VOBA-1610 file (N, C-alpha, C; in pm, whole numbers, padded with zeros to 5 digits, always signed):
BEGIN
Met-02883-04005-02014Met-02763-04038-02078Met-02654-04061-01989Thr-02585-04183-02008Thr-02475-04218-01923Thr-02345-04160-01977Ile-02276-04108-01877Ile-02145-04056-01899Ile-02038-04158-01881Ile-01955-04180-01989Ile-01857-04290-01992Ile-01723-04239-01938Val-01673-04297-01831Val-01554-04260-01770Val-01439-04354-01815Glu-01346-04311-01893Glu-01244-04386-01955Glu-01119-04354-01864Val-01044-04462-01834Val-00919-04450-01751Val-00800-04503-01831Cys-00699-04427-01844Cys-00574-04473-01921Cys-00485-04527-01820Ile-00427-04645-01848Ile-00335-04722-01760Ile-00220-04766-01839Asp-00120-04809-01775Asp+00007-04863-01830Asp+00063-04970-01762Ser-00023-05047-01687Ser+00023-05173-01622Ser-00101-05259-01597Ile-00069-05395-01585Ile-00179-05491-01543Ile-00225-05467-01415Gln-00147-05420-01318Gln-00189-05388-01185Gln-00304-05277-01192Ser-00278-05178-01269Ser-00376-05069-01288Ser-00501-05108-01357Leu-00504-05216-01443Leu-00623-05270-01495Leu-00713-05308-01393Ser-00665-05400-01303Ser-00756-05452-01202Ser-00803-05344-01111Ile-00721-05245-01075Ile-00758-05131-00992Ile-00863-05046-01054Ala-00847-05015-01183Ala-00937-04927-01251Ala-01083-05001-01264Gln-01074-05122-01304Gln-01202-05191-01323Gln-01279-05192-01189Gln-01220-05228-01077Gln-01282-05237-00953Gln-01334-05103-00906Ala-01273-05009-00947Ala-01319-04866-00903Ala-01419-04807-00990Gly-01463-04874-01097Gly-01576-04844-01181Gly-01542-04796-01306Ala-01426-04802-01367Ala-01390-04743-01500Ala-01487-04819-01607Asp-01536-04734-01701Asp-01626-04788-01795Asp-01554-04843-01914Arg-01434-04784-01940Arg-01359-04822-02056Arg-01210-04801-02019Ile-01117-04870-02077Ile-00978-04873-02044Ile-00909-04828-02178Glu-00817-04727-02174Glu-00717-04705-02270Glu-00586-04759-02225Leu-00542-04871-02290Leu-00423-04942-02252Leu-00297-04889-02328Cys-00202-04861-02227Cys-00081-04797-02289Cys+00042-04857-02228Ala+00156-04814-02272Ala+00278-04835-02199Ala+00329-04684-02176Ser+00404-04659-02082Ser+00487-04540-02057Ser+00392-04414-02061Leu+00301-04398-01964Leu+00208-04287-01963Leu+00297-04156-01928Lys+00410-04171-01863Lys+00497-04049-01838Lys+00545-03997-01980Leu+00542-04072-02085Leu+00573-04017-02212Leu+00459-03988-02297Gly+00345-03987-02234Gly+00210-03958-02314Gly+00143-04074-02359Gly+00193-04197-02333Gly+00133-04324-02370Gly+00191-04375-02500Leu+00254-04498-02487Leu+00302-04569-02616Leu+00237-04698-02629Thr+00252-04760-02727Thr+00191-04885-02771Thr+00228-04992-02666Pro+00127-05065-02608Pro+00170-05168-02507Pro+00224-05292-02585Ser+00304-05369-02500Ser+00355-05488-02556Ser+00253-05584-02597Lys+00278-05691-02671Lys+00199-05788-02708Lys+00157-05875-02588Gly+00262-05896-02498Gly+00225-05967-02370Gly+00130-05890-02279Thr+00146-05757-02284Thr+00052-05678-02194Thr-00096-05692-02259Leu-00100-05682-02395Leu-00223-05698-02466Leu-00300-05817-02425Tyr-00231-05935-02435Tyr-00298-06062-02417Tyr-00328-06078-02276Gln-00241-06044-02184Gln-00269-06047-02045Gln-00395-05963-01994Ala-00398-05844-02048Ala-00504-05754-02021Ala-00639-05817-02067Met-00640-05869-02187Met-00762-05922-02245Met-00820-06045-02170Gln-00723-06109-02097Gln-00768-06235-02014Gln-00835-06176-01889Gln-00807-06052-01849Gln-00863-06011-01721Gln-00963-05896-01744Ala-00978-05842-01855Ala-01071-05724-01879Ala-01221-05766-01872Arg-01287-05687-01801Arg-01441-05700-01791Arg-01505-05580-01856Val-01427-05483-01900Val-01489-05363-01969Val-01410-05346-02099Pro-01459-05264-02198Pro-01390-05252-02324Pro-01252-05195-02305Val-01155-05248-02381Val-01012-05198-02374Val-00976-05150-02519Tyr-00922-05037-02525Tyr-00872-04974-02644Tyr-00721-04951-02631Ala-00641-05006-02718Ala-00500-05009-02707Ala-00451-04881-02791Ile-00365-04807-02719Ile-00311-04695-02798Ile-00207-04746-02905Ile-00203-04686-03020Ile-00109-04725-03120Ile-00016-04597-03151Arg+00095-04604-03074Arg+00187-04493-03086Arg+00327-04550-03058Pro+00408-04550-03166Pro+00533-04622-03160Pro+00643-04560-03084Arg+00626-04429-03054Arg+00735-04366-02999Arg+00685-04221-02937Glu+00763-04170-02846Glu+00732-04031-02790Glu+00760-03927-02896Gly+00716-03812-02871Gly+00745-03694-02955Gly+00634-03676-03045Asp+00653-03617-03170Asp+00544-03563-03247Asp+00466-03684-03317Phe+00377-03644-03405Phe+00285-03736-03469Phe+00300-03759-03607Val+00420-03713-03654Val+00456-03729-03799Val+00541-03850-03805Tyr+00501-03940-03883Tyr+00557-04077-03880Tyr+00613-04111-04023Thr+00727-04181-04015Thr+00792-04237-04132Thr+00724-04353-04184Ser+00759-04400-04305Ser+00692-04518-04360Ser+00724-04645-04273Asp+00843-04654-04221Asp+00874-04764-04132Asp+00787-04757-04012Glu+00769-04641-03947Glu+00682-04633-03830Glu+00544-04657-03857Ala+00500-04616-03980Ala+00354-04650-04023Ala+00342-04798-04030Glu+00444-04869-04078Glu+00425-05015-04092Glu+00414-05081-03954Val+00495-05038-03855Val+00482-05071-03720Val+00351-05054-03659Met+00294-04937-03692Met+00155-04912-03633Met+00048-05004-03694Leu+00067-05035-03824Leu-00037-05118-03884Leu-00016-05261-03823Arg+00102-05302-03796Arg+00118-05438-03730Arg+00076-05440-03592Asp+00098-05327-03522Asp+00041-05319-03383Asp-00099-05323-03379Ile-00178-05257-03471Ile-00320-05264-03481Ile-00368-05414-03502Ala-00286-05490-03585Ala-00324-05617-03607Ala-00299-05711-03481Ala-00207-05674-03411Ala-00175-05738-03275Ala-00283-05714-03181Ala-00337-05593-03173Ala-00446-05557-03086Ala-00572-05632-03120Arg-00596-05642-03248Arg-00711-05717-03294Arg-00703-05870-03252Gln-00583-05922-03272Gln-00558-06073-03246Gln-00575-06085-03100Ala-00531-05992-03009Ala-00543-06021-02869Ala-00679-06008-02822Gly-00770-05947-02901Gly-00909-05937-02862Gly-00953-05794-02810Cys-00867-05695-02839Cys-00912-05561-02784Cys-01033-05512-02866Gln-01112-05439-02799Gln-01236-05385-02866Gln-01210-05271-02948Gly-01097-05202-02927Gly-01076-05080-03017Gly-00926-05046-02999Val-00898-04946-03085Val-00755-04880-03085Val-00761-04736-03080Val-00663-04675-03040Val-00651-04522-03022Val-00536-04469-03111Ile-00567-04408-03217Ile-00468-04371-03321Ile-00472-04227-03345Gly-00366-04184-03422Gly-00352-04039-03468Gly-00230-04027-03552Ala-00232-03946-03647Ala-00115-03918-03743Ala-00134-03783-03803Leu-00025-03701-03816Leu-00026-03568-03868Leu+00078-03562-03987Arg+00052-03471-04078Arg+00155-03433-04173Arg+00249-03324-04115Pro+00352-03300-04179Pro+00453-03193-04117Pro+00390-03052-04105Asp+00281-03022-04191Asp+00211-02894-04184Asp+00116-02889-04073Gly+00092-02997-04002Gly-00010-02999-03897Gly-00152-03043-03939Ala-00173-03078-04065Ala-00288-03144-04104Ala-00302-03285-04084Leu-00413-03352-04081Leu-00423-03485-04062Leu-00353-03566-04178Asp-00283-03660-04130Asp-00222-03751-04236Asp-00333-03851-04278Leu-00409-03825-04374Leu-00532-03890-04417Leu-00495-04029-04478Thr-00377-04024-04544Thr-00334-04153-04612Thr-00308-04261-04503Leu-00228-04217-04402Leu-00198-04318-04286Leu-00316-04348-04208Leu-00395-04247-04185Leu-00514-04269-04107Leu-00612-04368-04174Asp-00627-04346-04306Asp-00721-04452-04375Asp-00667-04586-04378Ala-00529-04600-04389Ala-00465-04735-04384Ala-00491-04790-04240Met-00476-04707-04145Met-00504-04769-04000Met-00651-04804-03976Leu-00739-04730-04030Leu-00879-04752-04022Leu-00916-04883-04099Thr-00853-04907-04217Thr-00870-05032-04278Thr-00819-05145-04204Glu-00702-05136-04141Glu-00646-05247-04052Glu-00743-05267-03925Ala-00802-05162-03888Ala-00884-05162-03762Ala-01034-05193-03790Arg-01068-05231-03911Arg-01201-05248-03949Arg-01270-05352-03854Gly-01388-05304-03804Gly-01458-05389-03714Gly-01429-05362-03570Met-01326-05274-03542Met-01285-05237-03403Met-01336-05093-03388Gly-01350-05058-03248Gly-01385-04918-03218Gly-01246-04839-03240Val-01269-04706-03263Val-01151-04619-03283Val-01174-04491-03214Thr-01072-04450-03149Thr-01059-04320-03091Thr-00938-04240-03161Phe-00968-04116-03190Phe-00848-04040-03239Phe-00788-03958-03124His-00657-03975-03100His-00598-03932-02979His-00570-03776-02981Arg-00482-03738-02887Arg-00464-03595-02871Arg-00360-03534-02980Ala-00324-03618-03076Ala-00266-03544-03188Ala-00354-03452-03248Phe-00488-03461-03214Phe-00584-03362-03271Phe-00552-03214-03205Asp-00495-03210-03081Asp-00457-03088-03024Asp-00343-03021-03082His-00277-03091-03182His-00168-03037-03260His-00208-02996-03392Cys-00333-03017-03429Cys-00374-02981-03564Cys-00379-02825-03593Thr-00325-02795-03704Thr-00320-02646-03727Thr-00464-02596-03776Glu-00551-02684-03835Glu-00681-02645-03875Glu-00777-02749-03819Pro-00816-02732-03686Pro-00893-02835-03627Pro-01040-02847-03681Met-01094-02748-03732Met-01236-02758-03792Met-01222-02846-03923Ala-01119-02825-03998Ala-01104-02909-04120Ala-01083-03054-04072Ala-01012-03070-03964Ala-00982-03212-03906Ala-01114-03270-03869Leu-01200-03197-03797Leu-01324-03240-03751Leu-01405-03296-03874Asp-01410-03209-03975Asp-01482-03262-04095Asp-01435-03396-04142Ala-01297-03396-04166Ala-01236-03522-04221Ala-01265-03643-04127Leu-01277-03621-03994Leu-01305-03734-03911Leu-01453-03770-03923Val-01538-03666-03927Val-01687-03696-03942Val-01697-03776-04077Ala-01631-03757-04175Ala-01644-03825-04297Ala-01590-03972-04285Arg-01531-04010-04178Arg-01483-04141-04142Arg-01561-04196-04028Pro-01678-04260-04056Pro-01769-04297-03940Pro-01699-04399-03853Ala-01594-04467-03890Ala-01531-04569-03811Ala-01470-04497-03677Val-01449-04363-03689Val-01386-04291-03579Val-01487-04256-03486Glu-01501-04302-03364Glu-01606-04280-03274Glu-01596-04152-03198Arg-01478-04126-03158Arg-01454-04013-03061Arg-01315-03954-03088Ile-01298-03831-03039Ile-01176-03752-03032Ile-01130-03730-02891Leu-01021-03772-02854Leu-00969-03735-02721Leu-00895-03602-02724Thr-00941-03500-02661Thr-00880-03365-02675Thr-00898-03285-02550Ser-00810-03184-02529Ser-00798-03095-02414Ser-00863-02963-02466Gly-00916-02960-02593Gly-00960-02825-02646Gly-00852-02743-02698Gly-00721-02805-02720Gly-00610-02746-02777Gly-00539-02657-02664Ala-00580-02682-02539Ala-00518-02625-02419Ala-00433-02722-02340Pro-00347-02674-02251Pro-00263-02767-02169Pro-00344-02863-02087His-00469-02811-02038His-00561-02885-01958His-00703-02868-02002Ala-00782-02965-01993Ala-00932-02947-02030Ala-00996-02833-01967Met-00967-02810-01852Met-01049-02694-01783Met-01015-02560-01860Gln-00885-02554-01900Gln-00847-02425-01989Gln-00914-02425-02120Gly-00946-02546-02165Gly-00993-02554-02299Gly-01141-02571-02311Lys-01217-02561-02198Lys-01351-02605-02198Lys-01441-02523-02292Ala-01415-02399-02318Ala-01487-02319-02414Ala-01480-02378-02551Gln-01353-02410-02588Gln-01337-02478-02725Gln-01398-02617-02725Leu-01388-02684-02622Leu-01448-02815-02621Leu-01602-02811-02638Lys-01666-02708-02580Lys-01803-02694-02593Lys-01834-02660-02750Thr-01751-02571-02812Thr-01774-02540-02941Thr-01771-02661-03035Trp-01675-02757-03007Trp-01669-02872-03094Trp-01778-02965-03063Val-01811-02979-02940Val-01926-03079-02909Val-02054-03029-02975Asp-02073-02889-02975Asp-02191-02842-03041Asp-02188-02866-03191Tyr-02070-02849-03247Tyr-02055-02859-03394Tyr-02080-02996-03439Leu-02047-03096-03350Leu-02073-03238-03389Leu-02198-03293-03340Arg-02291-03201-03283Arg-02412-03252-03209Arg-02491-03357-03304His-02505-03329-03430His-02588-03417-03518His-02508-03519-03604Thr-02399-03553-03546Thr-02317-03652-03610Thr-02290-03765-03503Ser-02226-03868-03555Ser-02193-03985-03468Ser-02063-03960-03391Leu-01987-03860-03428Leu-01864-03842-03370Leu-01867-03759-03240Arg-01791-03815-03137Arg-01806-03738-03002Arg-01667-03689-02960Ile-01675-03587-02880Ile-01556-03526-02818Ile-01544-03577-02673Met-01428-03629-02636Met-01402-03679-02513Met-01293-03585-02445Pro-01336-03498-02350Pro-01233-03418-02278Pro-01138-03499-02204Gly-01009-03462-02212Gly-00909-03529-02134Gly-00789-03435-02107Ala-00704-03464-02020Ala-00594-03388-01971Ala-00619-03302-01847Gly-00569-03346-01738Gly-00591-03267-01612Gly-00737-03291-01557Ile-00800-03396-01584Ile-00935-03428-01525Ile-00915-03476-01390Thr-00987-03422-01288Thr-00975-03457-01153Thr-01119-03466-01092Pro-01147-03522-00976Pro-01270-03528-00910Pro-01324-03382-00886Asp-01238-03284-00881Asp-01282-03148-00852Asp-01331-03076-00973Asn-01296-03117-01098Asn-01330-03048-01213Asn-01414-03129-01315Ala-01433-03257-01299Ala-01493-03342-01388Ala-01641-03306-01426Ala-01719-03282-01318Ala-01847-03247-01328Ala-01866-03108-01396Glu-01786-03014-01366Glu-01784-02883-01434Glu-01762-02887-01582Ile-01667-02974-01618Ile-01630-02993-01767Ile-01746-03053-01828Ile-01803-03156-01779Ile-01918-03227-01846Ile-02043-03125-01862Ala-02068-03048-01758Ala-02181-02954-01750Ala-02156-02850-01855His-02030-02795-01865His-02010-02689-01946His-02002-02733-02101Thr-01947-02843-02127Thr-01919-02888-02261Thr-02038-02961-02321Gly-02116-03035-02239Gly-02211-03129-02289Gly-02155-03264-02336Ala-02023-03281-02317Ala-01963-03413-02357Ala-02022-03527-02283Arg-02012-03655-02348Arg-02067-03771-02288Arg-01963-03871-02249Asp-01844-03835-02271Asp-01727-03928-02226Asp-01627-03835-02163Ile-01547-03889-02068Ile-01449-03811-02006Ile-01323-03916-01983His-01196-03854-01984His-01084-03939-01984His-00982-03889-01879Leu-00931-03990-01807Leu-00838-03939-01693Leu-00741-04049-01679Ser-00626-04020-01615Ser-00522-04124-01578Ser-00530-04159-01431Ala-00577-04057-01354Ala-00600-04093-01200Ala-00471-04159-01139Arg-00360-04111-01177Arg-00237-04168-01123Arg-00187-04129-00995Thr-00126-04227-00921Thr-00053-04200-00792Thr+00071-04283-00801Thr+00156-04272-00699Thr+00286-04347-00702Thr+00281-04454-00601Lys+00322-04570-00648Lys+00332-04685-00554Lys+00478-04700-00521Ala+00503-04717-00385Ala+00647-04729-00344Ala+00700-04857-00395Ser+00821-04873-00425Ser+00885-04998-00469Ser+00878-05094-00357Ser+00856-05219-00390Ser+00863-05334-00297Ser+01000-05393-00291Ser+01100-05340-00351Ser+01236-05397-00352Ser+01298-05354-00211His+01382-05457-00155His+01443-05436-00025His+01588-05386-00049Thr+01624-05362-00176Thr+01766-05320-00208Thr+01752-05177-00254Gln+01857-05099-00242Gln+01866-04970-00290Gln+01966-04964-00413Ala+01904-04944-00528Ala+01995-04941-00645Ala+02088-04820-00644Val+02208-04851-00695Val+02313-04759-00723Val+02293-04683-00857Thr+02238-04763-00952Thr+02217-04712-01085Thr+02067-04721-01114Thr+02030-04652-01221Thr+01884-04652-01261Thr+01871-04686-01405Met+01757-04734-01437Met+01723-04767-01578Met+01674-04637-01641Gly+01764-04559-01718Gly+01712-04440-01768Gly+01728-04322-01673Glu+01640-04222-01678Glu+01650-04114-01598Glu+01556-04106-01485Lys+01466-04207-01471Lys+01365-04203-01370Lys+01394-04259-01240Asp+01334-04193-01135Asp+01348-04243-00998Asp+01291-04394-00988Glu+01358-04484-00935Glu+01312-04614-00926Glu+01256-04643-00782Ser+01241-04547-00693Ser+01183-04578-00561Ser+01045-04597-00555Gly+00976-04576-00675Gly+00836-04608-00694Gly+00798-04604-00842Tyr+00670-04630-00866Tyr+00619-04624-01006Tyr+00470-04586-01006Pro+00427-04535-01119Pro+00287-04479-01130Pro+00194-04603-01137Ile+00072-04584-01066Ile-00031-04679-01066Ile-00163-04596-01052Thr-00269-04659-01104Thr-00394-04602-01089Thr-00444-04588-00943Asp-00510-04473-00920Asp-00550-04443-00776Asp-00708-04467-00791Pro-00754-04574-00718Pro-00892-04607-00723Pro-00985-04486-00653Val-00931-04423-00562Val-01005-04306-00489Val-01047-04205-00594Gln-00949-04172-00687Gln-00977-04073-00776Gln-01075-04114-00889Val-01067-04242-00927Val-01159-04298-01019Val-01295-04304-00955Arg-01315-04346-00845Arg-01448-04356-00783Arg-01503-04215-00764Ala-01417-04126-00729Ala-01464-03983-00699Ala-01512-03920-00841Val-01444-03937-00942Val-01491-03892-01079Val-01618-03956-01117Lys-01629-04090-01101Lys-01757-04157-01130Lys-01874-04094-01051Gln-01842-04067-00919Gln-01956-04004-00838Gln-01987-03872-00886Ala-01875-03781-00920Ala-01899-03653-00961Ala-01985-03637-01086Val-01976-03724-01181Val-02048-03725-01305Val-02176-03801-01298Ser-02203-03883-01198Ser-02319-03959-01184Ser-02445-03890-01203Arg-02451-03770-01154Arg-02581-03694-01159Arg-02628-03660-01302Phe-02528-03661-01399Phe-02564-03638-01533Phe-02625-03760-01604Asn-02619-03876-01538Asn-02676-03997-01582Asn-02820-04006-01573Gln-02887-03905-01502Gln-03025-03911-01482Gln-03109-03828-01593Tyr-03032-03760-01685Tyr-03118-03690-01790Tyr-03028-03672-01916Glu-03095-03638-02024Glu-03020-03618-02144Glu-02951-03482-02149Ile-02818-03489-02179Ile-02743-03368-02195Ile-02781-03298-02327Arg-02807-03171-02326Arg-02835-03106-02445Arg-02737-02985-02475
//
């Protein structure tokens, strides 16, 4: 069984790096420092011109919680349509009600808009107040292929026991658990071995120094502009190597 290594990126530079380092699938975002927001239409189209592996675009119109207004819901539906038009293989979605349950009305609307595309439910799942009920609801929606989750913990290593419980619960369904958050070359193999998951998700970020020859007096927002985040190919290759031994046999 092949372990799929998904790398989340927020720039065209990172797409090229991640692909060359061996990423099996890309989650395309903007602003990973904010947890990942919907990429621009220009980024979508440019990415799909260069992509050699499946690209899933995150559909998240703002930072913060996952409880959306009707206007935000309309934005998300239009963004799914844009991802389809750009040629993305899938989208990464999620929405909750104020009580922490899945917003099934909005979820179903997004699944209808994404019909024919792959779908990942993102880490809004880690904010669900009743995750087992959420699992059942997502199993009942076969268009959802996988859930990106840390097991409800800050990092996947801390949530690995819960991740295993969910992987086991879904064993005879088509829905898969994809561990994410804090995945590194040092823990990727342990998380796969412990949980039995068949996908793993990481950002593998490092900082690239700015190529500007000037020193800005002001900044755009609150961030340091002496550099910017970019995918580290060393980390991607190391994770690929760490999980490669699991590709020789069926995980049970």
